N, C-alpha and C positions, 0 to 999 in steps of 0.2 A: 588836585587831590588824586592819588593813584587808587587803583581798584581795591587794594588791600585795606588802605585807610578808610575808603568809602564803606567797605563791608563792616569794619569795626564801628564806624559812626552809625551805620544803620542798626546794628545790634543795640547800641546805646540808646538810639531813638526809640526802638521797639520796646526796650525795658522801661523807658520813661513813659511811653504811651500806655503800656499795660499797668504800670504802677498807678497811673492816673485814672485809667478806665475801670480796673477791677473793683475798686470800692464803690463805683456807681452802679454795679449790676443790680443791687437791691434797693437803689434809691429811686426817687420819683422825678429826678432832674433829667427829663428826656432830652432837653436841648443840649445839656453838657454831654450826655451819652452820645448823641448824634455827632457832635463836633469831634469827640475823641475817636469815634469809629471811622469818620471820614479821614482823619489824620492817619489812622492805621492803614486804610486802603492806599493812601498816598505812599506810605513807607513801603508797603508790599509791592506796589507797582515799580517804585524806584529800585528795590532789590531785584525784582524780576529782570529789569534791564541790566543790572550789574551781573547777575548770574549768567545771563545770555552772553554778555561780553566776556566773562571769565571762561566759560566753556569754549567759546570760540578761540580765545587766546591759547588755551592749553592744546586744543586740537591743531591749531596752526603751528605750535611748537613741535608737536609730534610729526606733523606733515612736512616739516622744514626740509628742503632738498639742497640748499646751497652748501657747498663744501666748506667745512670749518674744522679746525683742529679738535682732537678728542677732548682736551681739557676745556676748551671753550664750549663745546657741545654739552659736556657733563655739567658745567656751571649753569648753563641755560636750563637743563633738565632739572637740576636741583632747585633752582628758583621756581620753576613751574610746579615741582612737587610741594614746595613750601606753601605756595599760594593755594594749590589744590587742597592741601590738608586744612588750611584755614577756612576755605570756602565750604568744604564738606562739614566741618564742625559747626559753622554758622547755619547751614541748611538744616542740620539735625537739631541743634540746641535752641536756636532762636525761631525758626520757622516750621520745624517738624516736617520739613520736605524731605522725607526719607525714601519713599518708594520711587520717586522720579529723580529729583535733584541730587540728593546725596549719593544714590546708587550710581548715577551717571558719572559723577565726579570721581568716585572711588575706582570705577572701571578705567577711567582715564589715568588715574594714579598707577594702576597695574601696568598700563601701557608705558608710562614713563619709566617704571622700574625695568621693564623688559628692554626698553631702549638703552638704559644705563648698562644692562648686562652685556651689551654687545661692544662696549668701548671701555678703554682705560682700565680702571680698577673695578668696574662693574658697580653693582648696588652698594658695595662697601663705601662708595663716595657719599652715601647718605649719612654716614656716621657724623658728619659735621653738624647735622640737624639734631643730634641727641642732646645737645646743649642749648637748643632753641628755647626762648622764654615761654613760648606757647605750649602747654602740655599736650594739645591735640597734635601738633607737629611732631613732638617727641614720641608720642604714642604710635603714630602711624609709621614714622621712620623705624621705630623699634620693632614693629610688627613685621617689617621686611628684613630686619637684620638679626633677629634673635638667634638664628641658626649659625650665623657667622661670628657673632660677638655675644655669646650667651652670658658670660660673667659680667659684662658691662651692661647689656640691655636688660637682663632680668631684674636687677634692683631698680632700674629706672621705671620699668613697667609696673612693678609692684607698688612703688611710691605713687605713681599716677592712679593706679587702680584704687588706692585708699583715699587719695586726696581729691579725686574728681568723680566720686560716686554720683550716679544719676546723669552724668554728662557724657557726651560722645567719646571724649578722651578716656574716661574710665571704662566705658564699654569696650573700646578698642584694646586697651591694655589687658582687660580681663580675658577677652577671646584670644588674643595673641599668646598670652601665657598658657591658656588651656590647650591650644593647638600644639604648643611646644611640648608641654608635659605629656600629652596623650600620643602625639604622632612624631615628635622630634623634628618639626619643620616650621618654616616661617611662611608668612603670607606670600602667595604668588611664587612659591618655590617649585620650579618644574623638576622633572626627573633629571634633567641635565641642562647646565647653562654655561656659557663661556664667560670667564672673568679674566681680564688681563692676559688673554691669549692662552690660558690654561682651562681645560674643561673640568668643572667640579661635578662629580657624580653624587647627587644627593642619595641615590639608592645605595651605593657602596658605603657611604657614611652612615646611613641608617643601619645597614648590616653590621658595621663595625660597632655601633652603639649597642645593638642587641647582643653581640658576642662578648663585649668587654666592659660595658658600663657598670654592671653590678659588682664585679670583683674590684673595680677601681673605687667605686663609692664605698664599699666595705672597708677597704684599706684606708681611705681618707678619713672616714669616721673614727677609726681606731687611732690613727696618727694624731688627729686633732685632740682627742681626749687624753693621749698619753704624754708623759714627760712634763717638764716644767714649761708652762706657757710663756715664760720670759726668756727661755733658752731655746733657740731654733735648732740646736744640734740634734741630729737624728730624727727630726720631725719632718722628714722629706719622703717623697715618692719619686723614683726614677723609673721610666718606662722606656725600654729599648728593644732592639731586634737581635736575637741571638746570632742571626746570620750576618748582620752588619752593625755591631755595637757602637760604632762611631756616630750613629744617628739615634738621638734620644730626646725626650722631653722630661724635664724634672721640675717639681714644684715643692716648695718648702713653706710651712707655716712660720713666718717670721715672728708674728704675734697672734693674738686671738682675732685681730681685725685686718691683718695684712698678710699677703702671700706673694712670694717671689717665684716666678716661673721662668725657666730658661729652655730654649730650644738649641740643640747642638749646632754649632757652626763649623766644627772640625778643627777649631783652633787648638784644643787641648789633646787631640787624638794622638799625634806623634810629635816628636821633637827631632829635627826641624819639621815644620808643618807640611803635611802631604795631602790633606783632604780639605776641599772647599765645597760648600753646598751650591748647587746650580742656581743661577739667577732666578729662574722660574720658581724654585722652592723658597728662596728668600723673599720674593714678592708675595707669595702666598702667606708666609708667616707675617710679613709686614701688614697685610690686610687684616690680620687678627689682632694687630696692635703691638707685636714684638718690635723691638729695635732692629735695625737692619745693618748696623755697623759691626763687622766681625774682625776688625783690626786688632782688638785687644781681648777678645773673649767670645762668649756665646751671645745669642740674641735674647734679650730680656724684656720682661714686662712685670710691673707691679699690679696686683689685683686687690681690690677691697673684698674682705670676707664678711658676708652678711651675718646677722645675729637673729635667729640661728643660721648657721652656714648652709648654703645651698650646695650640698656635695654633688648632686646630679649635674649642676651647671659647671662645677670645676672639672668633673670627670669628662663632661662633653667637650669642654674647652681643650683639655689635654688630648683627647682623641681627635678633635678637629685639627689640632696642630700636627699630630702624627699622620693623619690622613692627607691633609693638603700639602704639608711640607715634606713628608718622607714616604708617601705612597702606601701607608698602612691600610690593609684590607682585612676583612673578617677571617679569611682563610690563612692568614699569616700568624705565626707564633710571636707573641709579645712577652717580654720578660720584665719582672717587677723587682725592684730593690727598695725595700722599706724596712728599716730596722725595727720599728714598732709594729709592723704588720707583714712579716715575711711570707705568711700564707693567708689565703682567704679563709674567712670563717663561715662562708655560706656553702651549702651543699651543692 
């Protein structure tokens, strides 16, 4: 039995022990109480051993010095992250070991993400865990990814927050969403980190949000409410640069529940084609979920639109694509094309 399965089994044993012991608290059957209590001590001792082995395994993973390819190293770190998330959840939910055990594990998770940030596609590799069956794994992965993939991660965290109330997964989802809404950042997001050979400046992205989020949200709200919901014509927003209009991001409400976004590849700029996006920019857009094939058009991604829509998340996603893919900064002029919202309605 591997350590993950053992932890699950321990949680099941603890639940069974508590279900059997709790009704006896007010009973006079002291012998039965004593037997149940002794079994609980055995379970706790067994878990302590597994916890120690788990912490040692994660530490060894982080201290690994033998040379391996980036993809192999990333795969090992993701497996370590998955195990750590499950271990942290069990420590919190089943054993209430938060001050020492859970905190220690989460600090090791921070170290895993920092290690991922130095190789390959960086922490974006954690996106594979957003579909994990364990809500605790999904919540913790989302906490580190919400600034990179807000439109995808936001709905996942909101669902976990509602469905896992009172559990560690629900707490993590709640605090990740709160940090994102208040500060526009994810867990463990440093001022600057290296991803795929390119430096992502979280500070310049925050400055871009401060400068342009409100006017974009304002336009998105009016576009969503305007026109025939079954007809996508004119229900779009294009954001480009007056100084280089070949670079742009555009999103259209295809229906009330779906949105198509495109990032310019240069395919349509001139005939014959004369503009191609640098590989580094294509990689950055790929990390956000865009397609990376520009042989027949722009880079595309389909997004689910929540009910009610999270216009902040959509605006942040568009600005992240402009920031990472095209170098948009707060001191640059951005131009907006939206037939249903040609001008902003805010002061």
